[in-house]
Structures are given as structure tokens and as C-alpha cells.
KEBA-892856 format. One record per residue (C-alpha): residue in three letters; x, y, z. Coordinates in steps of 0.5 Angstrom, whole numbers, plus 500, padded with zeros to 3 digits. Layout:
# residues N
ALAXYZ;...
//
This chain:
# residues 1136
MET629326157;VAL629321150;SER636321149;ILE639320143;ARG645314144;LYS646309137;ALA652305139;GLY655300133;GLY653295138;ALA649295145;ILE654298151;VAL651296157;ALA654292162;GLY650287166;LEU654286172;MET653281178;LEU655282185;THR654278192;VAL652281199;SER646280203;LEU645283210;GLY647277216;GLN653274214;VAL659276210;VAL664272205;ALA670274202;PRO669277195;THR669272188;THR670273182;ALA664267180;MET660273179;ALA664278175;SER660280169;THR661281162;SER661286157;ALA653287153;GLN655284147;SER656276151;GLN650277154;SER643274151;ALA636279153;SER634273158;GLN639269164;SER637261165;THR641257169;GLY638250170;LYS631250168;ALA628257170;LYS628263166;LEU628270168;GLU625276163;ARG625283165;THR618286162;ASP617293165;ALA617298159;ALA624301161;TYR628295159;ASP632295152;GLY634289151;SER642290152;SER643287159;THR642281162;PRO636280168;MET637283174;ILE634286180;SER635293182;MET635297189;ILE634303186;GLU629302181;GLY622299180;ARG623293176;GLU617288172;PHE619280172;LYS617273169;LEU619268171;THR617261167;ALA620255171;PRO619248167;VAL616242172;GLU618235171;GLY612230172;LYS606235173;SER601237169;VAL598243167;SER591241172;GLU596239178;LEU601245178;ASP595250178;SER591246184;LEU598246188;ILE598254186;ARG591255189;ASP593251195;GLY599255197;LYS603250195;VAL608253190;THR613260192;LEU618264189;THR625264193;LEU631269192;SER637267197;ARG643265197;ALA647260202;LYS653266204;GLY654273202;GLN660276199;PHE664279203;SER668279209;LYS663276216;LYS668281220;THR667287216;TYR660285214;PRO657281219;LYS649283217;GLN649281210;TRP642278208;LEU641272205;GLY634272203;GLY628268203;GLN622267200;LEU619273197;SER615275201;ASP621275206;TRP624280204;LYS622288206;THR624294204;VAL629299208;ALA624304213;THR629310212;GLN628317215;ASP628323213;GLY634328214;ALA639332211;ALA643330206;GLU649328209;GLY646327216;GLY646319216;ASN639316217;GLY637321221;ASN634319228;THR630325230;ALA623325232;ASP620330227;GLU622327221;LYS618323217;VAL620315217;ARG618312211;LYS616304214;SER619298210;ARG613295205;ASP614288201;PHE620289197;PHE616285191;TYR609286190;ASP604283185;VAL607277186;LYS602272181;LEU603265179;SER599261174;ALA600253170;ARG601253163;GLU604249158;VAL611253156;ASP614249150;GLY611243151;THR612243159;PRO608244164;SER610250167;VAL610255172;VAL609261170;ALA611267175;SER610275174;PHE612280180;LYS615287181;ASN619290186;ARG620296190;GLU626300191;LEU631297196;TYR630303200;GLU625306202;GLY623313198;ILE631313195;ASP632312188;GLY639313188;ILE645311191;ASP648319194;VAL647323199;ARG641321202;SER641318208;ARG649317206;GLU652314212;PHE646309213;VAL645307206;ARG653307203;SER655302209;SER649297208;LEU649297201;TYR654291201;ASP649287206;TYR644286199;VAL648286193;GLY650280190;THR648274186;TYR642270189;GLY639263187;LEU631265185;SER626258184;CYS620255185;ASP619251189;ILE613247191;ASP612244197;GLY618247200;GLU623243194;LYS626247189;VAL624244182;ALA626249178;SER631255179;THR635261176;LYS641266178;VAL640273179;ASP643279181;LEU641285185;ARG645291185;PRO644299185;TYR644298177;ASP647294172;ALA652297171;PHE655297178;ALA662294179;THR665291185;GLN672292186;GLU673284185;ASP669286178;ILE673291176;ASP679287177;ALA677281173;GLN673285167;LEU679289166;PRO684284163;LYS678281159;LEU677288156;ALA684289154;LYS684282151;GLN677285147;ALA681291145;LYS686287142;ALA682282138;ASN678288135;GLY684291133;LEU686295139;TYR693295143;ALA691295151;GLU694293157;VAL693292164;ARG698295168;THR700294176;PHE702301178;GLY701301186;THR699297191;SER695300196;ALA695300204;GLN692293204;GLY696291199;ARG691290194;PRO694292186;MET693298183;ARG691297176;ALA690302170;LEU688299163;PHE692302158;VAL688303150;ALA692306144;LYS692304137;GLN699301137;LYS703299143;SER709304139;ASP704310140;LEU707309149;ASP714308147;ASP714314142;TYR710319147;GLN716317153;ALA721319148;LEU717325146;LYS716327153;LYS724327155;ARG723332150;MET718337152;GLU721337158;LYS728338157;ASP727343151;PRO720345149;ALA721350145;SER724345141;VAL718342141;GLN714348140;ALA719350134;ASP716343131;LEU709342132;SER709351129;ALA712347123;GLY707342123;LYS713338123;LEU710334129;ARG707327129;TYR705326136;LYS699322140;VAL698325148;PRO695321153;VAL688322157;VAL686319163;TYR679318166;SER679316174;ASN676315181;VAL678316188;HIS673316193;ALA670309192;ASP663310194;GLU662315189;ILE660309185;VAL657311179;ALA664314178;SER668308178;ASP662304173;ALA662310168;VAL670309167;MET669301166;GLU663304161;PHE667308156;ALA673302158;ARG668297154;ASP666303148;LEU674303147;ALA674296148;ALA669295143;ASN672299137;LYS665301134;PRO662307133;ILE658311137;GLU653316135;TYR651321140;ARG648328140;ARG652333143;ALA649341146;THR652346142;SER648352143;LEU642356146;THR637358141;GLY634363142;GLU628362147;GLY634358152;LYS638365152;ALA632368154;GLU632363159;LEU638363161;LYS638370163;THR631369167;GLU635364171;MET641367172;ASP636373175;HIS633367179;ASP640366182;ARG643373182;THR649369178;VAL653374173;TRP659371169;SER665375171;ASP669379165;LEU675374165;VAL670369162;LYS665372159;ASP667371153;ASP668365153;VAL663361155;THR656359152;GLY652358158;ILE652351155;GLY648346161;TYR645351166;VAL639352164;ARG634348168;GLY628350165;ASP621353169;GLY624360170;GLY629356174;LYS625352179;GLY627346175;HIS626339175;GLY630335180;THR631332187;ASN633338191;TYR636333196;ASP639340199;GLY633342202;ALA627344199;ASP629352200;THR633350194;ASP632349187;ASN639348183;ALA638341183;SER641338175;SER634338171;ASP630332168;LEU629337162;SER623334157;GLU625333149;GLU621338148;GLU624343153;PHE631340151;GLU630342144;LYS627348145;TYR633351149;TYR639347146;ASP641348138;SER644340137;ASP648335133;THR650328132;GLN657327132;THR661319132;PHE665318137;ASP671313132;PRO675309137;SER680308132;LYS680315130;SER680318136;LEU686313137;ASP690316132;ASP691322136;VAL691320143;PHE691315147;PHE688313154;ILE689311161;LEU684309164;VAL683308172;PRO677306175;SER679305182;GLU684308184;ASN682306192;VAL682299191;ASP681299198;ALA675303199;ARG672300193;ALA672293196;VAL668294202;ASN665301199;VAL668307204;ARG670313202;THR677312205;ASN683308204;GLY686302208;ASN689307213;GLY683311213;PHE685318209;ASP681321204;LEU686320199;ASN684327195;ARG687330201;ASP693327200;ASN696329193;THR701333195;TYR703331203;GLN704323198;THR703320206;GLN700314203;PRO701308198;GLU697310194;THR697317192;GLN704316192;ALA702311186;ILE697316182;SER703322183;GLY707316179;LEU703315174;ILE701322173;THR709324173;GLN710318169;TRP706320163;ASP704328164;PRO698327161;ILE694332158;SER688331160;LEU686329166;HIS678328169;GLU676325176;VAL670323178;HIS666324184;GLY660325187;TYR654328189;TYR653335189;GLN646336186;GLN646340181;TYR652337177;GLN658341177;VAL663340172;GLU670345173;PRO674349172;CYS674352179;SER673358181;PRO678363185;THR682362189;HIS687358184;ASP693356186;PRO699360185;ASN704355182;ASN699353176;GLU700357170;TYR692359171;ASP693363164;LEU695357160;PHE690353162;ILE683357162;ASP685358155;THR681351153;ALA679349159;LEU673353159;ALA671351152;GLN673344154;GLY669343160;GLU663346157;ALA665339151;PHE663335157;MET657338159;GLY654339152;ALA655331151;SER653328158;ILE646333159;ALA644330152;ASN645323151;ASN641320158;PRO635321159;THR633325166;ILE641328168;ASN640335164;SER643341167;VAL650342170;GLN653348172;MET661350172;PRO665354178;MET668358174;ARG662360171;ASP657360175;TYR658362182;LEU660369182;LYS654372186;LEU651379184;GLN650383191;ASP644388192;ASP649394191;GLY651392185;THR657389187;ARG660382185;PHE662376190;TRP664369190;GLU659367195;ALA661360195;PRO667358192;PHE669352189;ASP676354189;ASP682350186;MET688352191;SER689346194;THR694342191;SER693335195;TYR686335190;THR689330185;PRO686334178;GLN690339181;TYR696336183;ALA695334175;MET696341174;MET704342177;HIS705337170;GLY702341165;THR695337165;ASN689340163;ALA685338169;TYR678337172;THR674335178;VAL667333176;GLU662332181;ALA655327179;PRO649329181;TYR646323183;GLY647315184;THR644312178;ALA645308172;ASP643316168;ALA649318172;VAL653313169;ASP651315162;ALA651322163;LEU659321165;ARG660317160;TYR658321155;GLY661326158;PHE668323157;ILE666321149;GLY664329149;ASN671331153;ALA675326148;ASP673329142;PHE675335143;VAL682334145;VAL682330139;GLN679337135;ASN684342139;LYS690338141;ASP695342139;ARG693348142;MET693344149;PHE699341147;ASN703347145;ASN700350152;GLN703344156;LEU710345153;GLU708353154;ARG708351162;PHE714347161;ARG718353157;ARG716358163;GLY720353168;VAL726351164;GLN727359163;ASN724360170;ILE719365167;ASP714370171;ALA708370166;ASP704377167;ALA699374163;ILE698369169;ARG696376174;PRO690379172;TYR686371175;TYR688373181;VAL682377183;SER679379190;GLN673376192;LYS669382188;ASP673379183;GLU677385181;LYS681383177;GLY689382179;ALA686385185;GLU691380189;ALA696378185;ASP702381189;THR699377195;PHE699370191;ARG705371188;PRO710375190;ARG715378186;ASP719381192;SER720376196;LYS727376199;ASP732369201;VAL737367206;ASN741373204;GLY736378204;LYS735378196;THR730378192;ASN730377183;ASP723381182;ASN720373181;PHE715369184;PHE719363183;PRO727363187;GLU733361183;TYR733355187;TYR731350193;VAL738349197;ILE737343202;PRO744341206;MET745335208;ASP751335213;ALA749335222;ASP752341222;GLN747345218;GLN741340217;ASN737339223;ASN733333220;ARG737329216;SER731323214;ALA726328213;ALA731333209;ALA733325205;GLU726323204;THR723330201;VAL729330195;ASP726322194;PHE720325194;LEU722331189;ILE725326185;HIS718321185;ASN714328182;GLY719328176;VAL723335179;GLU730335178;VAL735335185;LYS742336183;GLU749335188;THR754340190;THR760337188;LYS764342192;ASP763346196;VAL759352194;LYS759359198;VAL753363197;GLY753370201;ASP755369208;LYS754362208;THR758356204;TYR754350203;PRO759343203;THR759338198;GLY754333198;THR749339199;MET742338195;VAL740344191;VAL733344186;ASP735348181;MET728352178;HIS730352171;GLN727346169;ALA720344167;LYS717341174;ARG719348177;ASN711348178;MET711342183;ALA718343185;ASN715350188;CYS708348190;ALA712343195;LEU717348198;TYR716355197;PRO713358204;ASN705359202;LEU702365204;VAL697369208;ILE690369205;ASP686374210;ASP681378205;TRP677371203;ALA671371207;GLN670364212;TYR669358210;SER671360202;LEU677356201;TYR674348201;SER681345204;GLU687348207;PRO693349202;VAL699349206;THR705344204;ASN711348206;PHE715341208;SER720344211;GLU717346216;PHE712341217;ARG716335215;GLY721339220;PHE729340216;ASP733347214;MET732349207;ASP735355203;THR732360198;VAL736363193;ARG734368189;THR741370186;ALA742367179;GLY748363177;ALA749361185;PHE751354183;ALA755354177;ALA754347172;ASP761345173;ALA759345181;LEU753340180;LYS752333178;ASP744330178;VAL741325182;ARG737319182;LYS735319189;ALA737321195;PRO744320198;ALA744315203;GLN744318211;LYS747314217;SER746317224;ASP752322227;VAL755319233;GLN760326236;GLY763324243;LYS766319247;GLY762316254;GLU758310257;TYR752315256;ALA749316249;VAL744323248;ILE740322242;ASP738329239;ASN729329239;ASN729333232;GLY725329228;LEU721321228;ASP727317226;ALA728320235;VAL722318236;ARG721311233;ALA728309236;VAL726311242;ASN720306242;ASP724300238;LEU729301245;LEU723301250;GLU720296245;ASP727291247;GLY727293254;LYS732298253;SER732303259;VAL731310256;GLY731317259;LEU727323258;VAL732329259;SER728333264;GLU734340266;GLY739342262;LYS741344255;ASP738337252;GLU731338256;GLY727334253;ASP732329249;TYR733322251;VAL738319254;VAL740311254;ALA747307255;ALA752308250;GLU752300249;ASP744300248;LEU744304242;ASP749301236;ASP743297233;ALA738304233;ALA743307231;GLU744303225;ASP737303224;TYR735310223;VAL738317223;LEU740320230;ASP744325232;VAL747323238;THR753325243;LYS756320247;VAL758323254;LYS761320261;SER756322265;ALA748322264;PRO745329264;LYS739328270;ALA732324266;LYS727321267;ARG726313265;ILE721313261;SER717306262;GLY717300257;THR710299257;ILE707304254;LYS700302251;ALA696308247;TYR688307246;VAL686311242;PRO679313243;LYS674312237;ALA668317235;TYR662312233;GLU659307234;LYS661300231;PHE654300226;GLN649303223;LYS642302225;ASP635302220;ALA630306222;ALA627300226;GLY634301231;ASN636295228;LYS644295226;VAL646293219;GLY652295214;MET660294215;ALA662294222;ASP666301225;TYR663304217;GLU663311221;ASN670310224;ARG673308217;ALA670314214;ASN673319220;THR680322216;ASN682325224;GLY681320228;ASN684315223;TRP691321222;ASP691319230;ASP692312229;PHE697313223;ALA701318227;LEU701314233;ALA703307231;LYS706307223;GLN709314223;MET711315231;GLY712306233;PHE708307240;GLU704300242;LEU696303240;THR691298244;ASP683298243;ASP682294250;LEU681301255;ASP682296262;GLU689295259;ALA691302257;THR697306261;ILE695313257;ILE690315253;VAL691319247;GLY687322241;SER682327238;GLN676325238;TYR670326243;PRO670318245;VAL663315243;ASN664311250;ALA665318254;LYS663315261;ALA668309260;VAL674313259;ALA672320263;ALA671314269;LYS679312266;VAL682318266;LYS679321273;SER682314276;GLY688316275;THR690314267;PRO694319263;TYR690322257;VAL693326251;ALA687330247;TYR687335242;THR683339238;ALA676343240;ASP673335240;ALA677332245;LEU676339249;GLN668339249;PHE669332252;VAL674334257;LYS669340259;ASP663336259;TYR666329263;LYS669337268;LEU676333266;ALA680339267;GLY677344271;ASN673350269;ILE675351261;SER673356256;PHE675354249;THR673357241;PRO670353236;SER665349241;ASP659345241;GLY662341235;ASP663347230;TRP669348226;LEU671355223;GLY675353217;TYR681356219;ASP689354218;ALA695359221;LEU702358221;GLY704362226;THR709364232;VAL708362239;GLU711363245;PHE712358252;PRO710362257;LYS713357262;ASP718352261;ASP716345261;ILE718338258;ILE713338253;THR715344250;ALA723344252;THR725342245;TYR722347242;LYS725352246;ASN731349246;GLU732349239;GLY729356238;ASP724354234;TYR718357235;LEU712356230;MET707353230;TYR700349227;GLY695351228;TYR689347223;GLY681350225;GLY683356228;GLY681354236;TYR685357241;ILE683356249;LYS679362252;LYS680360259;ALA685356262;PRO683352267;LYS684354275;GLY691351277;SER693349271;LYS700351267;VAL699355260;LEU704351256;ILE704355249;LYS701361246;THR700365240;THR703372239;ASP703379236;ASP706377230;PRO703377223;LEU702370221;VAL707366217;GLU703363212;GLY695360212;PHE687361212;MET684366216;PRO680373216;SER683379218;ASP678380223;TYR679373225;ILE687373226;LYS686379231;GLU682375235;TYR687369234;GLN693373237;GLY695372244;LYS691366245;ILE692360249;GLN694354245;ALA696349250;VAL696347258;ASP698342262;TYR693341268;GLN695337274;ARG689336280;ASP685333284;GLY689326281;ARG688327273;ASN695329270;VAL691334264;ALA695337258;LEU690340253;PHE692342245;ALA686347241;ASN688344235;THR690338232;LEU697336232;THR697330226;ASN693334221;LYS693329214;ALA699325218;HIS703332214;GLN705336221;GLN710332223;ASP716337226;ASP708338231;TYR710330232;ARG715332238;TYR710336243;LEU705330243;THR711325245;ALA713329250;ALA707330252;VAL706321251;TYR712320255;SER712326260;LYS706322263;GLN709315263;LEU714315267;ASP718310271;GLY723313276;ASP730316275;PHE734315269;SER738309270;ALA742305264;SER743298268;GLY734298269;ALA732292265;ARG725293262;GLN721295267;GLY713297267;ALA710303269;SER707303277;PRO702306279;ALA704309285;VAL710312281;VAL706314274;VAL703321274;VAL696321270;GLY696326265;VAL692329260;LEU693333253;VAL689336250;VAL688340243;ALA682345242;GLY680345235;VAL682342229;ALA687346229;TYR694345230;LEU699349232;VAL707347230;VAL713351231;ARG718351227;ASN723356227;ARG730354224;LYS734355229;ALA738350231;LYS741349239;ASP748350240;ALA749350232;ALA744345230;GLY739345224;GLU732348223;LYS726343225;SER719343222;GLU713337222;ASP706338219;
//
């Protein structure tokens, strides 16, 4: 489609990047691109000159070679000392050649050992690809079509002529798509293309050679498209853009707001009219949160002069168009010149008729909740719904974003021309741009951070430094609007989301402007790029009409989990959106860039209404109002208004004293900090600091306070829910809910947070208003420092196994050569015992609950040489269609979040020593089906203990007959998509479950909903679910019945093997910390070295003594037992 994109200066960036297949070197900044304004239409280095000659080139950017677009070039190479006729003769004799090469690649050889260094143009070949599912990598099945490799450069023609008085070789050539049949870096051959992209990206020397000697050359970049930027580019360009903005009369600065897992700085570009805008807003923000009603009054009276922050960001770094679009918008701001753009404003008569035809074709119906507030902009694909898009989701789909002709666009849409003037917009807003939140990932083009975590599933848990940083940024600024850009959904998708909705979001206040804001983004986006001209909105377009006339949310895209950045931001009053680009192309960058522009203008035009809604969110918090207006939006899957309001926002919940307050929100959350009432003071203190970091006000009792029958001593932490960030507090602390009447796969990700149960600390809910008088509380800015609590006297010290600090202390003691016993009998079974004299350092470093005794309880000594091997699931390299290894080392393992949870939890949270050498491993632990399955199976059969969990691990155990005859569900790599926190029982006593049984902790988390159908003959059943109702989770009611009373873990010790099998994961997202003690008990119990003796020096595990063990968890669901009744009056515990 022809688009209107007039700017007061060209805004297309030519970026330079460096990578090649076969070699890797650390990224440099020499290739950093400059803005288009400072670039000429041709680039020359030395004597050669390269020009683009294809019709698509508009002359605004430096000529470069694209991986996904066919282009045409002309190279002029002056040759001194030769005549035109001599050059002509050399050309005819084949003595003149063109070479595109580089001495080294751009990236680390360790990470990218296959970088391509180039050669003569004839040496460059396209990459053979193989058809397959969009998400299925490069495919590898015999029945899939292979697109064979060809010459990457073709129609290479050489001639001799005089240019500007100098004899010259003039060459013309064309390039094809680098990856055969792939014109976008998106989900087509996803793993293969994304992993090998940086084998090629980079700056090359293009030279004209005579008899193998270079006579003229120039530099040229090879990139997916011109605007593509590496992390090094972004880091180099941001300060330049800030400088440019200042030179053009604006205020801009680059702020480092965090540090990544691998130590890289995380940067944001702030752009405002003047610096005082930022300071003035911070002063206003204090009023917004303390006294929102007074700010609303000033706003209503017209007394308020204010500006609000707008955020654009990206988190999944290999969804490359997202970062590049944010950078393009940053260039628009820095240039500070008006930009004319077209905006689709409504549907024409023909457009409305086509809309009805297409909605009937798709069975789409608009919910009664939104039908009067939407226009349908963006829905039309043309041709009755068949459209003109790239349906990479399969030949049976036709909803891909459509390439409408200009005639079609004008037929379907009314449009107007708008002007985005950065300077005028900055009279109302300022911008915070985060082009690359996930800097470690952008540096190597992967999805996950340096620890292998998906950061967009961690925004509430905040186990990773990046999410801690972005949550801090959002908390600090309370943005009015946030768009986080992703890819790829072939239909192009702009939120708001469809149901289900997180009950902690004041949804009625969000949706008041969200639909119009979404359509404003869409209307500008589709009208200002050539090929991406349709888009869908989940809340508007994903409700489907059934054959019987009813309605059903068939494939909802929910906002139930606050682990996504936008949903997390909503806890701070933000109108926040995820945008899913359809293709990884230059046009997608433009579509997003103009969407940003359309959104910016919408916020300016609707600022007062949006700001008042944000203030109303805070006012509801300060007054602890549970508004009736929100309840209609909690629909059933059949879209019945308010049908599930009592499920999502119950008002009859009882507190610790059996009281209710007719409110979804309690009056207080109370977190004891004394050893008598708090089972895990370390986890409690960490949660207090988490709350404060996220803007929640936490108070401390200054005297003893009695509530009901319970007295809270001085120093107890209290979250008074009468505060602006009430919803943020609640989303982390509330017990969640059971969603049992939505169909399988209806939730995109599990919504469970429930910090007290998952992190393993005691917390009470209080619903009595005024239970804590104001004069009994004081503000705290950080959690009070905690120290080990040591009781009693004696030569031995029993360490309560109450959480991560105890486990870390044990592993430190073992590393220091101290003797540590695992108590094997009595009331302390499952706890640890050491010589009292060995305890001092650990008691200083960790928060432990310790009882000194004169005689050591019966215990087995834990081996001091534990080395755990965590199996990987994937081969080290991807392979092309010809079987050649390519790309980033361990790309798929880096992207495998489930496996990376194991590494992170075991090494960084629990403190175990891990090894990559299977031969030196003393135990095997993990959730994955090993890529080296035969070797791992042989190791297990030879006597090495194995602790395994999830259905993948169980499948491995079954396939290799490591634990007799076992039957489980799900099997064969299936995934159920459920999660459940429920009660369990321990049919037989065992050291693995002893701690939980002694504490009375009978709650366990099952992520995935797996269970063991049949225990292997001779095994011991360790854990079973009960028939009690679930405490929380997502699981259809018919499956709940199937899940109840089922085996969750067994211990198998036969035929020289010692195997513990768990049906579900034990390390989910590193949040499932209370359940870690099942894992640590299994590991320690399989690594025992005789009876405990305090006098023993560090000793290894003798093969004659060590018991071989295997622990396996079935399914991707973990069970976590939590029932906070302390053993001997200690507090409760839980982990996630």
C-alpha cells in the first residue's frame, strides 16, 4: 500500500552491524550507525563508491545489503594506472572480481563460533531452509519442502568506463533473500534463523580485485533491514540522540536504571520539553499517591498544570522490530521536526459492509461490554476476509495482517492527515524510552536474559535483576501510558486483552479509554506503512459466535497475570498494552513507529480523562474502595456479564479471626518478624523489601497490638491497605483464586503469586477496620535486619530446615569442610545438625533458627563432595537444511526457560555446586529429557543418584526403564496448561517429606497438573493429592476431580537404583521456593556418607556407602506443601 509519510527531515536510520558465519569477536562500536540526517545517499571508503539502484530505494539511508529484501547495487571502483581498454581486457579475461569479506566477526567466538567471513561474491550462497510449522525451527522431516541454496548475489555485471575522468570498473549486482523463502525475521524457521542471524550481520569490505589484488574498496553493512540495531548500536546511539535533542531545543538524558544478570547497564532515554518537567512531575506524584482526591479537585477546577510520562519499551530482544521501532521514535523526538502522518478515523460505507462480511466469515461478535465503544478500525483484511497476508500459522488460516492496495484502503477507510509535533506534544507529556530492557539478550539475539529466564513472566516475582530494575522504573514514574512491543502474531495484535482480567486491576477505569487508545494506535499504524494494513484487538475481536447462537471466548488473550510488564504496570495506575507485531520486517518497524505517534497524540488529546482515571485508581486505594463498576467485566467464558465477579473479586473472604469486611481487599496484611510467630524471617524480610521496592507503604508496630485472640509484638510488619498502591500489594499477597470453569489453554500463563505460600513465610490477613491504630505504627523504608535465633546450650546445633537460608548455610558448611548431618529420626527429622563450634560463620551470614543440644539427634552425614549434573534438553547447535552446524552455541538451551530454572534455583538460590561433566557428577538433578539420554541413563544404571521432576523427566525414566513400570500424565511431551495449589498427604514416612509433615505443611503446588497414574512396583509413594478443594489455580472442574487423590511423588530403590520421581516441576520460575526443600531433601538423602560425627573432616561420598538415588517430577506441575502450622509452635512455611 502506498502510504503518506511526510517528515520535516528524513527519519530512516541506516545502521551498521557486524557478524559472520564461522568466526566470532566481541562487538565493537565502530559500526554504530548515525541518524539518517547525517547520512548521504551513497557511502564511500577509499576510492570505491556503492549506490543502491533499485526502485524501492528512496535515497534517505546509507546503502546496505538486506537479508530479507532483494536489492540492486552499483559499485564504481576507480583504478589508477590502467586505461579503460586495459580494464575491459582484464574483465574479459576474468581477472577482475568482486569480494565481500571481513577479517573477523563481531561477536564472541565462544558464543558465535560459526560466523561467516565472506569471500568473492560467487562464494556467497543463500541459506537452504525447510518448510515446517512457524514455531518449529528449521524443520527436519522428510516430507517437508527444502528450499535449496543458490547464489546470494546474481546478475553480476562488470564493465570498464571512464568516471569523472578516471578509468573505473563499474559493477552492478543484485541480492536475494539470505534465508531461502523467508522475507522476515519472525517465527518462520524460528530457532534456526534467529540463532544464525548473527553469523552474518555486520560490516564487510566490498572490494574490486584485479588478479587477486584489491584496487578499490568500500564498507557495506549486511543486516536484516536498514533500521536494525545491535545492543552495541543502541548503547552508542542513545547518548547521541540525547545530544541531538538538546541541540534541537529539547531536554533529553540517558539514565542507567539497572544492571543486567551479566553486568550490562540498562538504559532509558528521557525526552522532555525541559528538565524541570521531570522534577515537577515527581513532586506531583507524591500528591497523587498521598492525596489523589485533592489533585482530582484541582484537575476538575482547571487549576492543574501538569505533564505525564509515556513509556515505550521492549523485553524480548529477538523480536527485533520492537527495539528498532522504539529507536526510530527516539529519532523522531530528537529531530524535533513536525511529522505529517495519515490516520484511519472510521470505516466508510463499503468498509462497514466488508467488516460485517469478514466478521461473519470469522464468526466474530463484539461483546455487549464494548460494542458501543469501538469502530472496527484495522479489522478489515479485504477479499471477504481472505486478505493478502503471509499466513505463516498454516495454509488453513487467513487472518494474517493484510497488504491492502491504496485503492482498497481508501475504499474501506475514512482518513485524515495529522501532524505530530514533538515540541507541542511535550507541552503535555514526556517520554521514557527503553529500547532494550533485556540487554544481555539483545547482545546475542535471544529471548531470555543472561540466566535464561523469560523476563516477561517475572515482573511480579522479580527474581531477576532486569525485572527488579524495570519494576523500579515503573514504580518511580507511574506512567500514564505504556506500550511494550513484541512479536510475532500473524494477525498483528494490539491490546486491550480479552478476559480473564486480573482482579487487582481497576478494569473499569482502564477500559474507559483503553479501547479508543488501542484503535488510535491501530489507525495510525496501518495507514503509514506499505504492507501491514490490518490488525486485531483481543477484547474487541476474539469473542466467537457458536453454532447454537451463544458466544464463547475461544482463544482468549488474557491479562490475568501481572507477571507481564504491561499488566504489572497496571498495578501503578498505567494504561498499559502489549503489542504483537506480525512480521520481522522494515514495514513492521514503520507500523510500530507510527503506532507510537498515534498513541502519543491520543494521550495528549485525552490527558485529563486518563489522568483522572489514574487518580481515581489511587483514590480507591487510599479509601480501600471495592467499586461495583468493575464487576460486570468478570464474565464467564460465554461472555455473561458479571457472572464470575464473586469468583474473581469475592467479598466474603474471612481473615485469621474469621472476620469479613464485605470487600475484596482486606484491611491489613500482617507479617510477623519475631522467631516465635515467623517460621521464615529471611523470606519475610525479603518480601517486605520487595513491597517497598514496588511502591507499597509498609509500617511497623511500635508496641504490642492485639487483634482478636492474637497479639502481634513490637516490630511486626503491617501493610495498611488504605494506600495508593493497594492493588500492587494485593497482587503479590492475596491468596488468588480457583478458575475452574474456563476451558483448557484459556490462560496464557499461570497467575499465581501468593508470596507467603510460595516464598514460605507466615502472614495473616486482617479484615477488621482500625485494628491497628495510627499511633501504634510507624513507616519503614526497609525491612528490619534479621539475625539468626540461637536457643539452648550444648555441643551440637540443630538448624531448622525452614527455607533457603538453611539450605545455603548447609552448602556453605559442606564447602568449608564441616560435617553436616541430616536428622533421620524424631521431631527434628529433616533438619540439619552440626557441631556448635562449626556454626558461627553460617549463623552470621544467614538468618537461621537454631537449637543447641547436648547430644546430637540421630543423623546421617551429608557428603561434602556433592556435584550435581543438570541435563540439558537440546544439542549445542542448530543445523541448516544441509546438516551444517550454525549459529549461537547452546541457543535452544539458553531459550529453554524450564531447564534454566533448574540451574538458577540449584546454583544461585540453593548454593549447590553444578558440573557440566557427567563423569564427575555425584548426582543428577533436573526437569529435562536429556539430550544425551543414553549417557545419562547409563550413569543412573551404574549407580549415580538421580533426582528428576516434570513429565519430560518422567518420560525419560520410562523410555530408558530406569524405575520399573511407571505410568503418568501428561506423557509424550504433552502440556496440559494447568496449575494448582492444593492439599496433599504423605502416605508413608520418608526423609524427603519429613520437614513438611513435622511442620504440618500440607499445601503443594502443581504447575502443569501432572500426576503419576501407576507407581513402579516396589516403590514408595511419597506424596498424593487429597480430595479437598483446590486452594487456588487454573484447572477445569472435571480435571480437578481427575487430579484429586493422585500420586505426586514416589521413591524407587531397586536393582541398584535409587530414584525419586515427582510429577511436576519443583523450581517454577524460581518463585516456588517453599517447595525447594523437597528437592534438597531428595538430593541430600541420596548423598549420605555414614553416620553423622561432628569430629569428621570433609569427606567424599564413598561408592561403597553412597546410595544411588533418582528423583523425578512428572509433568510440568509442581506440588508445594504449605500449611503454616509450625512444628512446636514455629510459624508456617511456603515456597514458589
